[in-house]
N, C-alpha and C positions, 0 to 999 in steps of 0.2 A: 504493499498501499503506498501512495505514496505522500509522505508529508512535509510543510513547510521546513522542514530541517535540510529534503532535497532541492533546495532553492538559492541562487549562487549570484548575488552580484560580479557584471566582468565591469570589466573595464575596454569599451571599442578602441580601437588604432586610428588616434587622428594624425593625419596628414598635413603639411602645409606647404604652400609655395608661397612664388610672391602673389599670387592673387586672391588667394583667400586661404579657407582652411574646409576638409572633408575629414569624412571618420565612413573609413568601411567596414561596411555590414556585411557582404558578401562572406565572405566566411566564417562570419557565428555564426550566420542566417544557413548555411548550406552544411555544415558541418556537424553541428550540435543538432539538429530538428526539421523535421516537413515545415518551411513555412505554409500555410493554406489559408490566411487570413490577413489582411494589414488594418489596421483601420487607424485612422488622424481624430483624436478628439481635440478641440481647441474650443477655447470662448469659452470655458466654462466658470462661474464665478466663483470667489475663493473657496463661499459657504455652504455652495453643494457639493454633496458625498454623490461618488460615483462606483459603481462596479454592486456593492450587495448582493451577489448572488454568488453560486457555488458553480463547479466545474469541478467534475468526482475526476474525469482522465485529462489532462491537460498541460503542453508545457507553451509553456509561454515569453516573450521578451516584450517590457516595458521599454521606453526611450523613453528621455523627455526633451526633445527639441529643443523646446524654449522657456523656463522659468523653471518650475522644480511644485513638485508633488507629492505628498505620503501615502507609502504603503499598507497597507494592513494583511497581510495574509495572515487565515486560520483554516485549520485543518481541522479544528470540531476537539483537540488535547490541546494544542499547538498555537502561539499567537509568535507571526516577526515583522516586525518596523521599520522602516526604514524609506528615508526620503531620496527622490533619486530628482 
């Protein structure tokens, strides 16, 4: 059974050049799991809570493209909190 203890924080490789910076997600998305859906959430008011539902079998990747948000993961016994 998967638990919140199976979750890990990863640092995506940042590349810089004279025209700006970019992050390569290709190696992460294609080596760790099969990416089937991508959701972009934006314009969410700070006081609004998103999610609040369960996925029994799911591997996911969350990226804070701009700003930050708090993640609270629960598996019924354990809780993991972190800020992206």
